[in-house]
N, C-alpha and C positions, 0 to 999 in steps of 0.2 A: 875262677868264678862258679856260679851255686849251680849244684844241677834243677835243674829244670824239670817241672811234673807236669805229668800230661793223662787225659782221663782214660786214656787205653791200657796207663798202667795202677790203676786205681790198688788193685787189689796188693801190691806189696807196700802201701801205705798208709791202710787203714790203723786206726787210731793214731796217728803221727800228725800233728798240726803240717798241713802244704799249704803253698801258696797256687793257684791258677790263673792264668792268662789266657782271655777268649772274647765270646761274644752270648750276647743275652740271646737265647734263641725264643724264649717266651715266659711268659709271668702269669703269677695268678696272686692276686690282691685279698689277704685274708684278715687286715687290722693290723693287729702287732705280731703278723705273720703275713712274711712275703718268699711265696715259693719260686722260684728262679730255675728256668729251664735252661743249664750253661752249656757254652759247647767250646771245643777247643780244637777244633781242625780234625783231631782222633777218636772224638768222642761226643758222646753228651752223658750231662751227670743233673740230677736233681740237689739242689742248695737252697740250703732255707737257713733266713734270714730273721730270727728271731728276737724282737724289739729288744727285750732288756740283757740281751748277749751282745749288743755290739752296741758301738759310740752312739748320741744322739743324729748327729754328723752321719754316720753310716748308714745307719737304718732310714732314714731321712735320702740319700742320692740312691739305695735301693728303691724305692717309692718312684723317684721321678724318672726311672730307669726306661727307656721305649726298648723296641726289640731292634735287635740289632745292634747296641749300644755296645761299646767294647771296653772290659772291664777288669778288676786283676781281684780276686777273692781268697781270704785266709780266712781254711777253716782245718776242722779234723773228719778226716771219712770215714763213716762205717756202711759193713754190708747191709743192706736194703731190698730184700727180694723182688715188690712189688717196686723200685721207683725204675728208670730206665736206666739201663747198662746195669743192675744192681748190686750199684751203692748210692749215695744220697751224703752230700757237705751238710756240716752245721756252721755255718759261718760265724767267726773271730770277726773278720774285717773287710771291708770292702774300700775300693780305689777307682774312681771311675776315669779311663782314660778318654770317652766322648762319647756325647748321648747326643745318639743317629738320630737323623731330619725321621720323618713318619715313613715308614719303610715301605715301600710299594707292595709285598706278596704278604697278603697276612696269613693266618690258619683257615679262612674261609676259602672256601674254589674259587680258582681260576682258568678262564681258556687255555688253550696251549698254543692261541696266537701271540696273548699275551707273556705267560709262560716264557717263550721260545724268544720273545725281544727283550725279556729282563732274565735271561742265563743266566749273566755274569750273578746273578743275584740268586737266581735259584739252583745254583749248587750248593747253597749254603741247604737246603732241605736235608731233612735227615734220610730219605731216599733218595734223593739225586747222591748223598754223602755215601750210602750202601752202594749205589751202581760204581762207583766210579773206584771205592777202594776193591771188587769184587775184582771188577776190569784192570785196577792194580795188581793185583794178585795172579790175576790169567796169565799177563804177561810177564810176570815171574817165574810161573810156572812154566812156563815155553819157553822160556830162556834157558834154566834150569834143566827141562827134558834134552833139550837139543845141545847145550853144555857137557850133559853127565851122558849121553849117546854117541859122542866121538864128531862133535861137528865141528863144523869153524866161525863165528859168527865173519861173515868178509862182507862189507856195508857196498853198497849197489847206487850207481847213480841216479836222482832225481830228476834232470836236464838229459835225455836222449837224444838222439837224431832218428830214430825210428820207432815205428809201432812195434809193439807186443801181441796186443788181444785183436786189433783191428782198426784200421785207420779211423772210423766214424766216430771215435769216442777218443780221441785226444784232442787236449789243451796245448795250444799252440802258442811260442810266443817268439820273439827274435834274440836269436843268440849269437852279436854284432855282424847281425848283418846276413847270416845263416840260419834257416829255421829249424829250431828247437821244438820240443815237447813234455808235459812231463810224468814222468814214466808211470805207465799204466801197470807197470808188473817188472820188476828184479829178477826175472827169472830168469832171460836170456844171456844176463852176464852171470848171475848163477851160473848155469851154464860153463862160461869158462873160469869162473873160480873150482869149478867142482875139478876139471880136470887137471890143474894144479894142485888141488887140497886134498880132493878124495870127496870128502864130506865135510858140508856148505849149509852154510841157512843166514838167508838176507834180513831185515828187519826193518820196518818202515814206514811212510806213508805212500800211497800211491790214487791216481786220481783219472778218475771214468767220466767221460762228457756225455754220460748219457741223460736224456731229457727226460727222467724217469720220476713220478711220483710215489713211487712204493711206498712200502712201509720197511723196507728191507736194505732200500738202496740211500748210497751215500755218493756226492763229488770227489771227495775226498777220505777215505779212508786208512786204518791200520792194515799191513798183513806180513804174515810171516811166511817166509819160502824156504824148504829145505830143496837140496836139490844134491845128487849122488852118484859117483860110475861106478859102474856095474851095476846098475840097481835095474831092475824090470817092475811089470805091472805088477804083477803078486806082493814081491821085497815092499811095495808102493803100500799097498794095502795092508799090510803086516804093520808095518811102520806108523800109518796112521792112527789105525787102531790102538795100537801101544800109545800114540803121542796125545787121541784125544781123549781116551781111557784116564790118563794120567794128569790132563791140566782138569779134567770134571773132577775125579776124585780127590785133586787137592782144596777145592774149593769148595767144597760138603766138609770135608774139616778142617779148613781151617779161616769161612768164610761164613761160620754158620749164623750169627748174629745177624748179618747182614743180611740172610737168606729169609730169616725171621721176618728182619722187618718191609721186606719184601713178602711177605706171606707167600713165597716160594713153597709149593706142592713137591718135593724133596724126592716120591718113591720113582718118577722117571728117569732120575738123574741117576738112581742109585744102581739102577741096570748096563749103565753106560762100563761097562768091562769086554774086552775079548774073549772071543770073537766076535766080529760085527757079522750078521749078516749080508751075503751076495749074492748081487741076482746081474743078470748084463741087461740090458739094455731092449731087448728082445721079451723077457721078460718082464721086466719092467710094462712092455705096452701092453702085453697080457693081462696083466691088472688092472690097466686102465679101462680093457674090456669088459672087462668082468664086473669094475664095480664103479660104472655112471659113466665111462665118454666110450663107447661100444664101435664110434667113428675117431678115434683118434689114427692116426696112420704115421706108419712106420718112418721113420726119418724127420719128423718132426720134433719140435723143442719139447720139455718140458716146464710149464710154467707154473707159476707157485699153487692153483690149487690140484695140476698134476702129480708135482711135489706131497705134498700134503697128503694125495689120496695112496701114494704107493708108502711112502712113510709108517701112515698108520697100519698097518698089515703087520708091522716087527717091533715087537719090546724094543729093541735097541736101532741105533745110526744103522744105515743101510746102505754098503755102497751098492752103485749100480757102475757096471762096467762094460766095456766096447761100447761106445757111441758110435751112430753112423760117422765115417771118415769126414762128412760136406760139412759136418754139424761143427767141427771141431777144429782149434788152431793147425795153420799151416805145419807146424813145426811136431807132429803127433807120430808116434810108430805106427806102421798099418798093422794089421791083426797076420800073422802070413797065411793063416789057412781062411780065413777072408776078408779081403781089402777093403771090402765093404764100410770095416769095422774098424774103429781105430783102437788104442790098446791105453783107452782113458778111463776113468770113474771120479765120480764123484760121489762125496757122502750125507746121505740125507740126513738132516737130525730129526727125531719123532717132534709130535706136539704141532706141526704144521712151519719147523723154522727153515725149512730147503736147505739147499746146498751148503755144507759148512766148511767141506775144502774139495777140491780139483787137482785136476792132476792126473800123471799117469806117465808113459816111457816114451822116451825123447826118440823120434828117428836119428838113428848113426849114419843114415847113408846118405852123402854129400849130391847125387843125381835127382835123387828124387825129392831133396831138399831146393833143389834148383830150380827144379819144375813148379814144384810148389810157390815159391813167391814167382813167380810167371804169370802160375794161374790166379793168387789172388793179386794179378798186379800191382807187388811190392817191389818198390825201385831197388835192385840187386847189389848197387854203389855200397846203402847202406845199413845192406848185411854180408860186406865180406869181411869182414873179423869174425862172421858168426858163423859162417862159410868155410872160417879157418879149424875150426875147431871137427872138421870133420875132415879138413884133410892131413894133419897132423897127430898121430894118436886117438882118431878118432872108438868110441867103447860104448856098449850100452849105458843107458843111466837116466835115472827117473826124481821126478821128485812132485812138490803139491805146493797150492797156497794156502791157507786159512784167513780169513779176514775177522780182525778182531772185535768190530761191531757188533758182525752176526751169533759172534758167539757168547760175545757178554750180553744180546737177548735173547737168545734160548736160553743161558745158564739163568738170566733173573727172570723171564718170561714174561718181560717188555711184549708190546704191542706193535711199538714201531723204536729203530734206532735210531734216532736222534734223539733220545736216552744216553746211548750206549757211549757217545764222545765226548765232552767235555765244550767242544763250541761246535756244535755239526755245521757241515755244508752240503747243503743242499738245492736244488731246483728250486731260483727267482731268493734264497734266504743264503747272505754271505756275511750275517749283520748278528750279536755285537763282534 
């Protein structure tokens, strides 16, 4: 089988006759010259069809091409810094696979609602192409870091019998006559996995039935969640800053063309290197008191404007640790020096993107967790297996979760998470 040539590998084929298979993104008709902006899924290239260099049939076919028509182009590539992607293809032959119907998305501006209704087609645009290639590389960088640092990938279930983050944001379903829920997090199962394998992570879709319309929220999103035995709050923050820095620096190095397509200012990302600043929740409240929120009460949760103000005081992502115990999930370990706060921390990204990772040290105290289940009105029978972890070899342990979509939004500097995933699921949106 002959090697298939792709635009992303064009530098290897300069001066050789090749055939590309793909689609017409756009066309400029200059009479005897037809300039085709051509894509094949790996990139874009300018192809030039000169009337005297192709057969009459091929030139006539080029003139009839419509946006998104599928076509095979045979020609010779050459370096051309002014062309998209840095190369230009001098076409020798052209074979039409299909002449596309009138394409609904044109180079003119379209409203967001229209583009979202045509998301299956919008994905073909250069901007969406760049965003989703960055997303794919973020995911690979995440896996690479954990795989190279002794963490084992252990999958956790999507269908669960109980809540992890709170009972008010669950998607319920029937499991052969028994109530079940789409997972909010793999964390509780990951704690069991960590007791078996030491250092683990899970990576998959999670679901939150929040009736939220903010630019940061989706009802279905992807999350990576590491967990490790004998981990402390300080360990978590050290691992978190090394991990996040690796992901950011990898994207800067390996997705520079896509970041350029998005016109991303890279200076803030270049600062993302360890160590990160670390402040307590109480110190964060003091920042708010002196920067526009004098009435903010200790014990209240931070909203997006508060997180933005806090992060603006630092040149790097900042950890906010030791949140009020009442604010966090039932499994968080108490600070032994001040039980009003727990050993938790959130990492706030710069530029107003808010929480990127959240986690901390989990309680290893069986009696405390039993009291917490009762306090939060959680059914003990659904958590018996989780309590077993504190009966048989309990140890201090820590972990966190990073949402892929918020990370993509931050690194690409997007206004809304709807562009960070191929088919976003939001309140009132499940099509296409």
